[in-house]
C-alpha positions, 0 to 999 in steps of 0.5 A: 359793236362789231361787224364781220364779212366773208368773201370768195373771189367768185362772189365779188360781183355781188357787192354793191357799187352804190354802197361802196361809193357811199362808204367812201365818202365817210369821215376820215378815221386815223390809225394810231397803231398798226397792232397791239399784238406782237407779230409772232404771237398773233401768227402763233395764235391764229394758226393754233385757233384756225387749225383747232377749228379745222380739226374739230368742227365737222361742218358749219351750221346753216343757221350760223352759230356753234357752241363749246360742245360743238368743238369739245365733243367733236374732237378731231373729226375725220376729215381731209382738211390740211393744217394751214401754214402761216404765210407772211406775204398773206399777212402783209396783204391783210395788213394793208387792207385793214389799214386802208379800211381804218384810215379811210373809214370803210368796211368792205372786201372791195376798196375804194379803188375797186380792188378785190381780195384777188387783185390785192393778193396778186399785187402783193406778190402771192401767186394763188390758185384760190384765195378768200378773205374774212373781215371784221371790226370792233372785236377786242381780241383774236378769240372774239373775232374768231367767235364772230366768224365761226358763228356765221356760216359763210365765214365758218366755211372759209375757215374749214375750206379744205382747199386752203393751205396757207393763212395770214391775218392782221389786226389794225387799231383805229380811233374810230367807233369800232377801234379794231379792224381784222383781216384774214386772207386764206390761200392756196398757192400755184403749184411750184411756189415756194412754201413758207418757212414753218412757223415755230409755235410757242409751247403753250400756244395751242392750249392757250388759244383754245382756252381763249376761244372756249371762253368766248363761246356761249 
């Protein structure tokens, strides 16, 4: 079983406070590990996968869902989407929210303290012009989590949104029924903010990430 959700700050008012209160009363779910994936490997795979999607996918389907052919046959469509850069600060913000969900057994863009992705990002020291978040749980690996996001039109639109320029992602493992929590935070910093150091991708990162993504698609 897996779950995924999408949010932009402008949509946060649509979240149900009653549902949040109910979710906050659920049983405790201990975290037994922050992530089973080395941080540099997770960062490299995330950048390779998301930028592959941003380069090759012309648009997201209203009904949701894409196939292997959507990516393979639309190779490098003409668009003005910038390639996303890995930002360790966004990754740290994502990690804190994923760990909070795993420890407190809730699944939402608004935490029990009422903090949205915008508030969490600001508190994490990232000065943003726009920020968005995708969350998921239950997927065993990054390619599977990405598959769920690109097959949901709202998640997919976050991935290819040309306004975003930076990304951070976290996986947190839990002992609850879902096992894993994934949080992706995408942002564009305010003008004048220092850009993160370029991520040095391992040689086979892009091709390996593409192969894993293709293997998960129907």
